[in-house]
VODOVEX-834577 format. One line per field, with one value per residue (C-alpha): residue in three letters; residue number from 1; z, y, x. Coordinates in steps of 0.1 Angstrom, whole numbers, m for minus. Layout:
vopa	(ALA, ...) .
semi	(NUM, ...) .
w	(Z, ...) .
v	(Y, ...) .
u	(X, ...) .
END
This chain:
vopa	(MET, THR, ALA, ALA, ALA, ALA, ILE, SER, GLY, VAL, GLY, LEU, VAL, VAL, ALA, GLU, ARG, ASP, ASP, PHE, SER, SER, ALA, THR, THR, LEU, ALA, LEU, ARG, ALA, ILE, ASP, GLU, ALA, CYS, ALA, ASP, ALA, GLY, ILE, ALA, ILE, GLY, ASP, ILE, ASP, GLY, LEU, LEU, LEU, ASN, HIS, ASN, GLU, LEU, LEU, ALA, GLU, ASP, LYS, VAL, THR, LEU, ASP, ILE, GLY, ARG, GLN, GLY, ALA, PHE, GLY, GLU, LEU, ARG, LEU, LEU, TYR, GLU, LEU, ASN, ALA, LYS, GLY, THR, THR, PHE, SER, VAL, LEU, ILE, ASP, LEU, ALA, ARG, GLN, ALA, ILE, SER, ALA, GLY, ARG, ALA, ASN, THR, VAL, VAL, VAL, LEU, PHE, ALA, ASP, ALA, ALA, MET, ARG, PRO, GLY, VAL, GLY, SER, GLY, ALA, ALA, PHE, ALA, ALA, MET, GLY, GLY, SER, ARG, GLY, GLN, ARG, GLY, LEU, GLU, ARG, ALA, GLY, GLY, MET, LEU, GLY, ALA, VAL, ALA, ALA, TYR, ALA, PHE, LEU, ALA, ALA, HIS, TYR, LEU, GLN, GLU, THR, GLN, ALA, THR, ALA, ASP, ASP, LEU, ARG, ALA, VAL, ALA, VAL, ALA, GLN, ARG, GLU, TRP, ALA, LYS, GLY, ASN, THR, PHE, ALA, ARG, THR, ARG, THR, THR, LEU, SER, ASN, GLU, GLU, TYR, TYR, ALA, SER, PRO, PHE, VAL, ALA, GLU, PRO, LEU, ARG, ARG, LEU, ASP, CYS, ALA, ARG, PRO, VAL, ASN, GLY, ALA, ALA, ALA, VAL, ILE, VAL, THR, THR, ALA, ASP, ARG, ALA, GLY, SER, GLY, ARG, HIS, ARG, ALA, VAL, HIS, VAL, ALA, GLY, ALA, ALA, GLN, ARG, SER, ILE, GLU, ARG, ARG, ARG, HIS, ALA, PRO, VAL, SER, PRO, TRP, GLU, PRO, VAL, GLY, ALA, ALA, GLU, ALA, PHE, ALA, ASP, ALA, LEU, GLY, GLN, SER, GLY, MET, THR, ALA, ALA, ASP, VAL, ASP, VAL, LEU, GLN, VAL, TYR, ASP, PRO, PHE, THR, ILE, VAL, PRO, LEU, ILE, LEU, LEU, GLU, ALA, PHE, GLY, TYR, ALA, GLU, ARG, GLY, GLY, ALA, GLY, ASP, LEU, VAL, ASN, ALA, GLY, GLN, THR, GLY, PRO, GLY, GLY, SER, ILE, PRO, THR, ASN, THR, GLY, GLY, GLY, GLN, VAL, ALA, SER, TYR, TYR, LEU, GLN, GLY, VAL, THR, PRO, VAL, ILE, GLU, ALA, ILE, THR, GLN, LEU, ARG, GLY, THR, GLY, GLY, ALA, ARG, GLN, VAL, ARG, ASP, ALA, SER, VAL, ALA, ALA, ILE, ALA, ALA, ILE, GLY, GLY, ARG, LEU, GLU, HIS, HIS, SER, THR, LEU, VAL, LEU, ASP, LEU, GLU, VAL, PRO, TRP) .
semi	(1, 2, 3, 4, 5, 6, 7, 8, 9, 10, 11, 12, 13, 14, 15, 16, 17, 18, 19, 20, 21, 22, 23, 24, 25, 26, 27, 28, 29, 30, 31, 32, 33, 34, 35, 36, 37, 38, 39, 40, 41, 42, 43, 44, 45, 46, 47, 48, 49, 50, 51, 52, 53, 54, 55, 56, 57, 58, 59, 60, 61, 62, 63, 64, 65, 66, 67, 68, 69, 70, 71, 72, 73, 74, 75, 76, 77, 78, 79, 80, 81, 82, 83, 84, 85, 86, 87, 88, 89, 90, 91, 92, 93, 94, 95, 96, 97, 98, 99, 100, 101, 102, 103, 104, 105, 106, 107, 108, 109, 110, 111, 112, 113, 114, 115, 116, 117, 118, 119, 120, 121, 122, 123, 124, 125, 126, 127, 128, 129, 130, 131, 132, 133, 134, 135, 136, 137, 138, 139, 140, 141, 142, 143, 144, 145, 146, 147, 148, 149, 150, 151, 152, 153, 154, 155, 156, 157, 158, 159, 160, 161, 162, 163, 164, 165, 166, 167, 168, 169, 170, 171, 172, 173, 174, 175, 176, 177, 178, 179, 180, 181, 182, 183, 184, 185, 186, 187, 188, 189, 190, 191, 192, 193, 194, 195, 196, 197, 198, 199, 200, 201, 202, 203, 204, 205, 206, 207, 208, 209, 210, 211, 212, 213, 214, 215, 216, 217, 218, 219, 220, 221, 222, 223, 224, 225, 226, 227, 228, 229, 230, 231, 232, 233, 234, 235, 236, 237, 238, 239, 240, 241, 242, 243, 244, 245, 246, 247, 248, 249, 250, 251, 252, 253, 254, 255, 256, 257, 258, 259, 260, 261, 262, 263, 264, 265, 266, 267, 268, 269, 270, 271, 272, 273, 274, 275, 276, 277, 278, 279, 280, 281, 282, 283, 284, 285, 286, 287, 288, 289, 290, 291, 292, 293, 294, 295, 296, 297, 298, 299, 300, 301, 302, 303, 304, 305, 306, 307, 308, 309, 310, 311, 312, 313, 314, 315, 316, 317, 318, 319, 320, 321, 322, 323, 324, 325, 326, 327, 328, 329, 330, 331, 332, 333, 334, 335, 336, 337, 338, 339, 340, 341, 342, 343, 344, 345, 346, 347, 348, 349, 350, 351, 352, 353, 354, 355, 356, 357, 358, 359, 360, 361, 362, 363, 364, 365, 366, 367, 368, 369, 370, 371, 372, 373, 374, 375, 376, 377, 378, 379, 380, 381, 382, 383, 384, 385, 386, 387, 388, 389) .
w	(m349, m386, m405, m439, m467, m500, m532, m529, m555, m590, m610, m646, m669, m705, m722, m756, m783, m782, m744, m733, m697, m672, m654, m621, m636, m649, m615, m596, m619, m613, m575, m576, m597, m573, m542, m558, m567, m532, m516, m496, m495, m503, m466, m457, m473, m449, m472, m506, m526, m558, m587, m596, m634, m643, m680, m677, m675, m672, m667, m638, m606, m574, m537, m537, m550, m513, m509, m543, m538, m505, m486, m448, m425, m442, m421, m451, m479, m503, m540, m554, m586, m593, m631, m649, m619, m596, m597, m588, m560, m545, m543, m523, m501, m495, m485, m461, m445, m439, m425, m401, m390, m404, m424, m430, m466, m491, m527, m552, m580, m614, m641, m675, m699, m724, m755, m768, m797, m831, m816, m824, m796, m809, m809, m775, m758, m778, m762, m727, m707, m705, m724, m698, m690, m709, m723, m736, m753, m769, m781, m796, m816, m829, m805, m796, m770, m762, m797, m810, m778, m779, m816, m807, m781, m805, m832, m807, m795, m831, m840, m809, m809, m846, m840, m867, m871, m875, m838, m831, m855, m835, m803, m819, m835, m803, m781, m806, m802, m765, m771, m790, m757, m739, m741, m731, m761, m788, m815, m812, m845, m856, m868, m900, m910, m941, m920, m896, m924, m941, m910, m914, m896, m868, m860, m876, m867, m848, m868, m857, m846, m824, m803, m773, m777, m755, m741, m716, m686, m649, m625, m588, m568, m533, m508, m475, m446, m456, m435, m452, m486, m483, m488, m524, m555, m563, m547, m528, m545, m523, m528, m522, m532, m544, m554, m572, m589, m604, m620, m633, m669, m682, m720, m725, m725, m710, m700, m729, m728, m734, m711, m686, m656, m625, m642, m635, m599, m591, m606, m586, m554, m556, m565, m536, m511, m523, m521, m558, m590, m625, m632, m607, m626, m644, m661, m668, m673, m687, m691, m729, m744, m775, m787, m781, m743, m738, m759, m736, m704, m713, m717, m685, m665, m679, m701, m731, m739, m751, m786, m782, m771, m806, m811, m779, m791, m827, m812, m795, m760, m749, m766, m758, m748, m744, m716, m703, m711, m714, m716, m716, m722, m752, m733, m739, m775, m785, m760, m741, m725, m690, m676, m653, m648, m677, m665, m629, m639, m662, m635, m611, m637, m644, m608, m602, m631, m648, m681, m701, m735, m727, m692, m685, m669, m632, m630, m594, m595, m616, m620, m630, m645, m647, m662, m662, m684, m710, m689, m661, m635, m627, m603, m599, m581, m575, m568, m554, m545, m514, m482, m482, m444) .
v	(m711, m705, m673, m665, m663, m644, m639, m603, m601, m613, m610, m622, m621, m633, m628, m613, m637, m625, m625, m656, m646, m674, m689, m675, m640, m642, m656, m627, m602, m619, m618, m581, m575, m595, m577, m543, m555, m567, m536, m554, m557, m590, m592, m595, m629, m658, m687, m698, m727, m735, m753, m779, m781, m816, m808, m786, m805, m776, m740, m743, m725, m742, m735, m714, m686, m682, m668, m651, m632, m617, m631, m628, m657, m683, m703, m723, m735, m764, m774, m797, m816, m826, m825, m798, m794, m781, m744, m747, m773, m750, m720, m742, m754, m718, m711, m741, m731, m695, m707, m730, m702, m717, m686, m651, m643, m670, m666, m694, m694, m709, m702, m717, m709, m737, m716, m711, m692, m709, m737, m740, m746, m780, m791, m776, m795, m827, m829, m830, m857, m881, m913, m939, m960, m953, m920, m938, m964, m936, m918, m950, m953, m918, m901, m870, m848, m845, m836, m872, m885, m859, m865, m901, m888, m864, m890, m914, m887, m878, m915, m923, m892, m886, m850, m835, m816, m785, m787, m783, m753, m738, m738, m722, m695, m688, m685, m662, m639, m637, m633, m601, m584, m599, m579, m610, m630, m639, m631, m607, m609, m627, m662, m670, m705, m703, m694, m723, m749, m736, m743, m775, m807, m814, m848, m854, m843, m816, m786, m761, m737, m765, m764, m742, m713, m719, m689, m682, m666, m667, m661, m653, m653, m640, m655, m639, m634, m616, m586, m581, m586, m553, m534, m546, m527, m549, m567, m599, m632, m662, m700, m714, m750, m773, m810, m834, m868, m888, m923, m949, m951, m986, m986, m1016, m1026, m1023, m986, m963, m955, m918, m910, m881, m903, m881, m848, m847, m859, m832, m806, m817, m820, m785, m770, m789, m775, m740, m747, m741, m759, m756, m731, m707, m705, m671, m680, m713, m715, m748, m760, m764, m777, m786, m776, m811, m807, m779, m801, m831, m812, m792, m825, m840, m810, m813, m783, m804, m840, m864, m853, m820, m796, m786, m775, m754, m737, m732, m716, m690, m701, m703, m670, m634, m629, m666, m685, m701, m679, m702, m694, m657, m647, m669, m699, m715, m722, m686, m666, m681, m714, m715, m749, m747, m709, m695, m704, m694, m659, m654, m664, m639, m612, m617, m617, m586, m569, m560, m579, m547, m555, m591, m586, m607, m584, m590, m621, m632, m670, m687, m724, m735, m770, m781, m813, m832, m859, m872, m865, m887, m859, m834, m806, m780, m747, m725, m689, m664, m628, m637, m649, m687, m688) .
u	(m528, m525, m519, m534, m509, m510, m490, m476, m448, m440, m409, m407, m378, m382, m348, m345, m334, m298, m296, m277, m272, m267, m297, m285, m282, m318, m330, m314, m331, m364, m360, m352, m383, m404, m391, m398, m433, m440, m425, m399, m361, m343, m333, m370, m371, m367, m376, m364, m380, m362, m378, m352, m349, m339, m338, m307, m275, m251, m264, m288, m296, m285, m291, m260, m282, m291, m256, m253, m286, m274, m303, m304, m310, m333, m357, m367, m344, m348, m353, m379, m386, m422, m417, m437, m460, m431, m437, m474, m466, m440, m464, m488, m459, m449, m485, m485, m452, m463, m497, m478, m455, m423, m415, m429, m419, m410, m397, m405, m380, m375, m349, m341, m313, m315, m312, m277, m262, m267, m288, m325, m350, m359, m323, m317, m345, m340, m305, m320, m336, m307, m299, m307, m338, m370, m357, m326, m346, m367, m336, m322, m354, m352, m377, m357, m373, m410, m424, m425, m441, m469, m473, m482, m505, m522, m526, m541, m566, m576, m581, m602, m624, m628, m615, m594, m561, m583, m590, m553, m553, m582, m562, m532, m553, m573, m542, m525, m554, m547, m510, m516, m522, m492, m460, m439, m452, m428, m453, m482, m501, m532, m526, m544, m555, m533, m503, m510, m513, m482, m461, m441, m447, m423, m438, m472, m498, m480, m468, m443, m471, m485, m454, m445, m421, m390, m372, m344, m359, m368, m397, m399, m432, m432, m457, m461, m485, m518, m510, m476, m491, m509, m476, m472, m481, m511, m540, m531, m539, m547, m543, m578, m571, m543, m541, m518, m520, m491, m492, m468, m480, m485, m484, m506, m543, m569, m562, m554, m517, m524, m553, m546, m553, m555, m561, m598, m593, m567, m589, m619, m600, m585, m619, m635, m610, m619, m656, m660, m670, m657, m685, m669, m636, m632, m599, m583, m546, m533, m497, m496, m464, m484, m519, m532, m530, m557, m581, m575, m577, m608, m626, m611, m623, m658, m660, m666, m676, m650, m639, m659, m632, m624, m660, m657, m625, m638, m669, m647, m655, m619, m609, m614, m651, m657, m674, m642, m612, m582, m545, m553, m517, m513, m501, m468, m477, m483, m464, m434, m424, m410, m417, m447, m443, m462, m498, m491, m478, m508, m533, m518, m518, m555, m566, m546, m564, m531, m537, m541, m556, m561, m577, m607, m633, m640, m618, m615, m610, m583, m575, m540, m536, m500, m487, m455, m439, m464, m495, m484, m482, m509, m515, m542, m539, m569, m562, m588, m590, m609, m591, m599, m605) .
END
């Protein structure tokens, strides 16, 4: 016999620029917020799933937080790394565990404290990822961090599709409009075309305003049985479908080395499980480390023809009032970057109806598209206000 599961609590901590608290401190604050949101005590939690953050070499949360957080007896405890898709994957695993009776109330946790005093975000992230294997070869050639790799990806896309850098600008501008209504966003003002083009290149064709806004922070999402979810502050949100794809990228012909292989399949599988199609999605939340990614994924998911996503964005279809509201909190480019967390939190916010000025009217179905690496890893999570069975 299976039990329906639902998301009942959310805790989000986006640290101020001068707050350099440890990752564990931020995580404990997020857990406290999530418990209060769900209307439970920390002792009610009997499962902890930790998003392992491979990027952090020093300050990272470990399974010891089970002791530091004063949890009671845990029936479920482990950490997982599925690259940038991890947080979404863990929410589905929590749902599966509860449905199977292995736990009653599970917290899914992520924390990041990469920013340090006197060190810019670019330098902080460029120092991560290790110096062995493929990443070591990249570093030896001057490719520090992900920006250069995604710049190659963007240049390849623009060359193949005849799209232009103005399509990247359109994404940055549209998502800034959404960010204006998000109190967690680093910048909440309209982005002008002139301001965008005045921003310096980091790695051509990507400018500073094409890149995500890293922050120190943490997130905790509580998944519990559907009957317990009713004690929370907000309406319950259900996982209606979930799917993954990962590939070993081969950087040689005949397959394009930058195609998002597996993205469309994961999206279709998750929607199929939920009995829906792309047309049923009210809000789309995409993991966007750079502005090129929403363009590529909108096409992979069938919302635009190859090379046509820029026209869709320029026409306002992904922005406020558009036909496919995308990254409605501003995404990681315009609001804040917490690996894999940002799109999940925004999807839950929209379905709860707590988006305030950015709220999409009558949103009841959300699709979350997470990526990892350089588009080698994909996961889709479909959330619904209706109980999926």
